[in-house]
C-alpha positions in Angstrom: 95.9 119.8 87.1 95.4 116.2 88.3 93.9 113.6 86.0 92.8 110.0 86.5 94.0 107.7 83.7 91.2 104.8 83.7 92.7 101.7 81.7 90.2 99.9 79.9 91.4 96.4 78.1 90.1 92.9 77.3 90.6 91.0 80.4 93.7 88.6 80.4 95.6 90.6 77.5 98.7 90.6 79.3 98.5 86.7 79.4 98.4 86.6 75.6 101.5 88.4 75.0 104.8 86.7 74.7 107.5 86.9 77.6 109.4 89.6 75.8 106.1 91.5 75.1 104.9 91.1 79.0 108.3 91.8 80.3 108.6 95.0 78.1 104.9 96.2 79.1 106.1 95.7 83.0 109.2 97.7 82.1 106.9 100.6 80.8 104.5 100.6 83.8 107.4 100.8 86.2 109.0 103.7 84.0 105.8 105.5 84.5 105.8 105.2 88.0 109.0 106.8 88.2 107.9 109.9 86.2 107.7 112.5 88.7 104.1 113.4 87.6 102.9 110.1 88.6 100.9 110.1 91.6 99.8 106.7 92.1 98.1 103.5 90.6 96.3 100.4 91.1 95.3 97.2 89.1 91.7 96.1 89.7 90.9 92.4 90.1 88.7 90.5 87.6 85.3 92.5 86.7 83.7 89.0 87.9 84.6 90.2 91.4 82.9 93.3 91.1 79.5 94.2 93.0 77.1 96.9 91.8 75.2 98.9 94.6 72.1 100.7 93.6 69.1 102.0 95.6 65.4 101.8 94.1 62.4 102.7 96.2 64.1 103.1 99.3 65.7 99.6 98.9 69.4 98.7 98.4 70.1 96.3 95.7 73.3 94.4 95.3 74.0 92.5 91.9 77.1 90.4 90.8 80.0 92.1 88.3 79.8 95.1 86.0 76.4 96.6 84.8 77.5 97.1 81.4 78.0 94.4 78.7 81.4 95.2 76.9 84.1 93.5 75.7 87.0 96.0 77.4 86.7 96.2 81.1 87.9 98.9 83.7 91.3 96.9 84.7 93.1 99.9 86.5 93.9 103.3 86.8 96.8 106.0 87.1 96.5 109.3 89.0 98.7 112.0 87.5 99.6 115.8 87.6 99.9 117.4 84.5 99.8 120.9 83.1 96.9 120.2 80.5 95.4 117.7 78.8 97.9 117.4 76.2 100.4 116.4 78.8 98.1 113.8 80.3 97.4 112.6 76.7 101.3 111.9 76.4 101.4 109.9 79.6 98.3 108.1 78.7 100.0 107.1 75.4 102.7 105.4 77.4 100.3 103.0 79.2 101.2 99.4 77.4 97.4 98.4 77.3 97.0 101.1 74.6 99.8 99.3 72.5 97.6 96.3 72.5 94.3 97.3 71.5 93.0 98.7 74.9 91.8 102.3 75.7 92.5 105.0 78.4 90.0 107.3 79.4 91.5 110.9 80.6 89.5 112.7 83.1 90.3 115.8 85.3 90.0 115.0 88.9 88.0 117.5 91.2 90.7 118.2 94.1 88.7 120.5 96.1 87.0 118.9 98.9 83.2 117.8 98.5 81.1 118.4 101.5 79.0 115.1 102.1 75.6 115.7 104.1 73.5 113.0 105.5 70.2 112.9 103.4 67.1 113.1 105.6 64.9 110.2 105.6 61.0 110.2 106.3 
């Protein structure tokens, strides 16, 4: 099964680490990327660069930044293949952000195609 590991951490947590800790964290991310169950990953730009889109009353509204007021922000994600949730949790525990107070949300990924049809507008 495919899982998304969504990484939530304090913004800039890596910059607060010593050089040795930061280098060890980088090595751990590279080691995870070398795992056969690893599909892909990406680091997101800071939350301040986000734009939220909503539709209300038929109007598209765009606002800056994330909607929720929270200390931790979604900073990146990994996509993995794992036999089950336990295996996914084992991989999630290897993500350095967890060691430094972050959280990794594990969510199964729907891999069947989703048909998207245009909505008829009056």
